[in-house]
GUBATOR-242058 format. One record per residue (C-alpha): residue in three letters; residue number from 0; x, y, z. Coordinates in steps of 0.2 Angstrom, whole numbers, plus 5000, padded with zeros to 4 digits. Example, Ala and Ser with C-alpha at 12.3 -4.5 7.8 and 13.67 -1.06 7.14 Angstrom:
+------+-----+------+------+------+
| rest |  nr |   c1 |   c2 |   c3 |
+------+-----+------+------+------+
|  Ala |   0 | 5062 | 4978 | 5039 |
|  Ser |   1 | 5068 | 4995 | 5036 |
+------+-----+------+------+------+
END
This chain:
+------+-----+------+------+------+
| rest |  nr |   c1 |   c2 |   c3 |
+------+-----+------+------+------+
|  Met |   0 | 5000 | 5000 | 5000 |
|  Ser |   1 | 5014 | 5012 | 5004 |
|  Trp |   2 | 5021 | 5010 | 4986 |
|  Leu |   3 | 5004 | 5015 | 4979 |
|  Leu |   4 | 5003 | 5030 | 4990 |
|  Leu |   5 | 5020 | 5035 | 4985 |
|  Thr |   6 | 5016 | 5033 | 4967 |
|  Val |   7 | 5000 | 5044 | 4968 |
|  Ala |   8 | 5010 | 5057 | 4978 |
|  Gly |   9 | 5023 | 5057 | 4964 |
|  Leu |  10 | 5009 | 5059 | 4951 |
|  Leu |  11 | 5002 | 5074 | 4961 |
|  Glu |  12 | 5020 | 5081 | 4961 |
|  Ile |  13 | 5019 | 5081 | 4942 |
|  Ala |  14 | 5002 | 5090 | 4943 |
|  Phe |  15 | 5009 | 5102 | 4956 |
|  Ala |  16 | 5024 | 5107 | 4944 |
|  Phe |  17 | 5012 | 5108 | 4929 |
|  Gly |  18 | 5000 | 5119 | 4939 |
|  Met |  19 | 5014 | 5131 | 4944 |
|  Lys |  20 | 5016 | 5134 | 4925 |
|  Trp |  21 | 4997 | 5135 | 4922 |
|  Ser |  22 | 4995 | 5147 | 4937 |
|  Ala |  23 | 5007 | 5160 | 4930 |
|  Gly |  24 | 5016 | 5162 | 4946 |
|  Phe |  25 | 5000 | 5160 | 4956 |
|  Thr |  26 | 4992 | 5176 | 4948 |
|  Arg |  27 | 4978 | 5165 | 4941 |
|  Pro |  28 | 4967 | 5160 | 4956 |
|  Val |  29 | 4959 | 5144 | 4950 |
|  Pro |  30 | 4975 | 5136 | 4944 |
|  Gly |  31 | 4984 | 5143 | 4959 |
|  Val |  32 | 4972 | 5134 | 4971 |
|  Leu |  33 | 4972 | 5118 | 4962 |
|  Thr |  34 | 4991 | 5119 | 4962 |
|  Ala |  35 | 4992 | 5121 | 4981 |
|  Ile |  36 | 4979 | 5107 | 4984 |
|  Ala |  37 | 4990 | 5095 | 4973 |
|  Gly |  38 | 5006 | 5100 | 4982 |
|  Ile |  39 | 4998 | 5098 | 4999 |
|  Val |  40 | 4990 | 5081 | 4995 |
|  Ser |  41 | 5006 | 5075 | 4987 |
|  Ile |  42 | 5016 | 5079 | 5003 |
|  Tyr |  43 | 5002 | 5071 | 5014 |
|  Leu |  44 | 5003 | 5055 | 5004 |
|  Leu |  45 | 5022 | 5055 | 5005 |
|  Ser |  46 | 5021 | 5057 | 5024 |
|  Leu |  47 | 5009 | 5042 | 5024 |
|  Ala |  48 | 5021 | 5031 | 5014 |
|  Leu |  49 | 5035 | 5036 | 5025 |
|  Arg |  50 | 5027 | 5026 | 5039 |
|  Thr |  51 | 5034 | 5010 | 5032 |
|  Leu |  52 | 5046 | 5015 | 5018 |
|  Pro |  53 | 5064 | 5021 | 5021 |
|  Val |  54 | 5065 | 5040 | 5020 |
|  Gly |  55 | 5079 | 5041 | 5008 |
|  Thr |  56 | 5071 | 5028 | 4996 |
|  Ala |  57 | 5053 | 5036 | 4997 |
|  Tyr |  58 | 5060 | 5054 | 4995 |
|  Ala |  59 | 5071 | 5049 | 4980 |
|  Val |  60 | 5056 | 5040 | 4971 |
|  Trp |  61 | 5044 | 5054 | 4975 |
|  Thr |  62 | 5055 | 5067 | 4967 |
|  Gly |  63 | 5060 | 5055 | 4953 |
|  Ile |  64 | 5042 | 5052 | 4948 |
|  Gly |  65 | 5040 | 5071 | 4949 |
|  Ala |  66 | 5055 | 5075 | 4939 |
|  Val |  67 | 5052 | 5062 | 4925 |
|  Gly |  68 | 5034 | 5066 | 4924 |
|  Thr |  69 | 5037 | 5084 | 4923 |
|  Ala |  70 | 5050 | 5083 | 4910 |
|  Leu |  71 | 5039 | 5071 | 4899 |
|  Val |  72 | 5024 | 5083 | 4901 |
|  Gly |  73 | 5036 | 5097 | 4895 |
|  Val |  74 | 5041 | 5087 | 4880 |
|  Leu |  75 | 5024 | 5081 | 4875 |
|  Phe |  76 | 5013 | 5096 | 4879 |
|  Leu |  77 | 5024 | 5112 | 4882 |
|  Gly |  78 | 5036 | 5111 | 4867 |
|  Asp |  79 | 5052 | 5107 | 4878 |
|  Ser |  80 | 5066 | 5098 | 4869 |
|  Gly |  81 | 5064 | 5080 | 4866 |
|  Ser |  82 | 5082 | 5077 | 4860 |
|  Pro |  83 | 5089 | 5060 | 4861 |
|  Ala |  84 | 5101 | 5065 | 4875 |
|  Arg |  85 | 5087 | 5073 | 4885 |
|  Leu |  86 | 5077 | 5057 | 4884 |
|  Ala |  87 | 5092 | 5046 | 4888 |
|  Cys |  88 | 5094 | 5056 | 4904 |
|  Ile |  89 | 5076 | 5054 | 4908 |
|  Gly |  90 | 5078 | 5035 | 4905 |
|  Val |  91 | 5093 | 5035 | 4917 |
|  Ile |  92 | 5082 | 5042 | 4931 |
|  Ile |  93 | 5069 | 5029 | 4927 |
|  Cys |  94 | 5082 | 5015 | 4929 |
|  Gly |  95 | 5086 | 5023 | 4946 |
|  Leu |  96 | 5068 | 5023 | 4951 |
|  Ile |  97 | 5066 | 5005 | 4946 |
|  Gly |  98 | 5082 | 5000 | 4955 |
|  Leu |  99 | 5077 | 5008 | 4971 |
|  Arg | 100 | 5061 | 4999 | 4971 |
|  Leu | 101 | 5069 | 4982 | 4967 |
|  Val | 102 | 5082 | 4984 | 4981 |
|  Ser | 103 | 5071 | 4992 | 4994 |
|  Gly | 104 | 5066 | 4975 | 5002 |
|  Glu | 105 | 5049 | 4982 | 5006 |
|  Gly | 106 | 5033 | 4973 | 5000 |
|  Ala | 107 | 5021 | 4980 | 4988 |
+------+-----+------+------+------+
END
């Protein structure tokens, strides 16, 4: 259950980052409020996952999901560079996340 909570927290971290762009520096009220909610819920779910997962692993996975997801949203929807080198670097992060999950010793 902790890994599921952590995954959802990471996905909300992507929504938080995307929302910051959408809110234009929190000058747009509705996107700003949705961004704040996504950030708060993300941190709350991370805190629940930390009840059973090691803090270093959980935090690295949470930020990794957010980093990879935000980079991919940027490439797919915001016109960010999708160069082979950039995608390869994203792939390295994904390999690290998978590795952390495999060696964590924690159950699903």
